[in-house]
C-alpha positions as CSV (number, residue, x, y, z in Angstrom):
1,M,-21.1,26.0,31.9
2,S,-23.7,27.1,29.6
3,P,-25.8,25.1,27.7
4,R,-24.4,25.8,24.1
5,L,-20.7,25.3,25.3
6,L,-21.8,21.8,27.0
7,F,-23.6,21.0,23.8
8,W,-20.7,21.6,21.0
9,S,-18.3,20.1,23.7
10,S,-20.6,16.7,24.2
11,L,-20.4,16.5,20.7
12,L,-16.8,17.1,19.8
13,L,-16.4,14.3,22.5
14,A,-18.6,12.0,20.8
15,G,-16.7,12.6,17.5
16,C,-13.5,12.2,19.1
17,S,-14.8,8.7,20.9
18,S,-16.4,7.1,17.9
19,T,-14.3,4.4,15.7
20,P,-14.5,4.0,12.1
21,P,-15.1,0.7,10.9
22,S,-12.0,0.5,9.2
23,G,-8.5,0.4,10.2
24,N,-7.0,-0.2,6.6
25,L,-5.6,-3.6,5.5
26,I,-2.2,-3.9,3.9
27,L,-1.8,-7.5,2.4
28,G,1.6,-8.1,0.2
29,D,1.1,-11.9,0.1
30,D,-1.7,-14.5,1.5
31,G,-0.1,-16.1,4.3
32,D,-2.3,-13.9,6.6
33,C,-5.2,-15.2,4.8
34,T,-6.5,-18.1,6.8
35,P,-9.1,-16.7,6.3
36,L,-8.5,-12.9,6.7
37,I,-11.2,-11.3,9.2
38,M,-12.4,-7.8,8.0
39,R,-15.0,-5.4,9.5
40,S,-17.7,-4.5,7.2
41,G,-16.5,-0.9,5.6
42,Q,-12.9,-2.0,5.8
43,E,-10.9,-1.5,3.8
44,L,-8.2,-3.9,1.8
45,T,-4.8,-2.7,0.1
46,L,-3.4,-5.3,-1.9
47,T,0.2,-5.1,-2.8
48,L,2.1,-7.7,-4.8
49,P,5.3,-7.9,-6.6
50,S,5.8,-6.7,-10.5
51,D,7.6,-6.2,-13.5
52,P,5.3,-5.6,-16.5
53,T,8.2,-5.6,-19.1
54,S,8.7,-9.4,-18.3
55,G,5.4,-9.9,-19.9
56,Y,3.5,-11.5,-16.4
57,R,0.7,-9.2,-15.3
58,W,-1.7,-9.8,-12.2
59,T,-4.9,-11.0,-13.0
60,I,-8.0,-10.6,-10.8
61,L,-9.8,-14.4,-11.7
62,Q,-12.2,-14.3,-9.1
63,R,-13.6,-11.3,-6.6
64,S,-16.6,-11.6,-4.6
65,D,-19.6,-9.2,-4.5
66,N,-19.4,-7.9,-1.2
67,L,-15.3,-7.0,-1.6
68,K,-15.4,-3.7,-4.0
69,Q,-12.8,-2.9,-6.1
70,L,-11.9,0.8,-5.1
71,G,-9.9,1.5,-8.9
72,P,-7.9,0.0,-11.3
73,E,-4.8,-1.6,-10.6
74,V,-1.8,1.2,-9.7
75,F,1.8,0.5,-10.9
76,R,4.2,1.7,-8.2
77,E,8.4,1.6,-9.8
78,Q,10.9,0.6,-7.5
79,R,12.7,4.0,-6.5
80,Q,14.6,5.5,-9.4
81,D,18.4,5.0,-7.9
82,Q,17.4,1.1,-7.1
83,G,16.2,0.9,-10.7
84,G,15.5,1.9,-14.2
85,I,13.5,1.9,-16.9
86,G,11.8,-1.2,-17.5
87,S,12.7,-2.2,-12.9
88,A,10.5,-3.8,-11.0
89,G,8.1,-2.8,-8.5
90,Q,4.4,-3.5,-7.0
91,S,1.2,-3.3,-8.1
92,L,-1.6,-2.2,-5.7
93,W,-5.7,-2.6,-6.0
94,R,-8.0,-1.3,-3.0
95,F,-11.1,-3.0,-2.2
96,R,-13.9,-2.4,0.4
97,A,-15.5,-5.0,2.9
98,Q,-19.3,-4.4,2.0
99,G,-22.0,-6.3,4.3
100,G,-21.4,-9.8,5.7
101,G,-20.4,-13.4,4.9
102,T,-17.6,-14.9,3.0
103,A,-15.5,-13.6,0.3
104,H,-12.9,-14.8,-2.3
105,L,-10.1,-12.8,-3.5
106,E,-7.9,-14.8,-6.4
107,L,-5.2,-13.1,-8.8
108,E,-2.6,-14.4,-11.0
109,A,0.6,-13.3,-12.5
110,R,1.2,-15.1,-16.1
111,Q,1.4,-14.0,-19.8
112,P,-1.4,-13.6,-21.7
113,W,-0.6,-14.8,-24.7
114,D,0.7,-18.2,-22.8
115,A,-2.4,-19.4,-21.7
116,Q,-1.2,-23.0,-22.1
117,A,1.9,-21.9,-19.5
118,A,1.3,-21.9,-15.2
119,P,0.8,-18.8,-13.7
120,Q,4.5,-17.7,-12.4
121,A,2.6,-16.3,-9.4
122,R,-0.7,-16.9,-7.9
123,F,-2.7,-15.0,-4.9
124,D,-5.5,-16.9,-2.9
125,C,-7.3,-15.4,0.0
126,R,-10.6,-16.4,1.6
127,I,-12.3,-13.6,3.4
128,E,-15.0,-13.6,6.0
129,I,-16.6,-10.0,6.7
130,R,-18.6,-9.2,9.9
């Protein structure tokens, strides 16, 4: 085998054998947060039920610095044949763990104009980043 072919073959095999630090985690509630274990560089997609037309909006109350938010909340409506204008859907957030230590992610769904009322729903997750 030529040295050039050997070099490119070993480079290709090395690229195939390395495992990325990610492996996207998907959460739909805080049932798996006892605590949630993540690796540094791993991404988390949080998907929570949402119906903005009801006036209830999810708000991030607490997010640790070692859990970087990868963009704004994205709302996805249910399929058109299941609902219509103003139908419920899902709110999605993406985060990436960085560094190590403990992180905390807490959200609430409430009507912003009624600060005295209890939240409709809560998401509270403690995360260990390794």
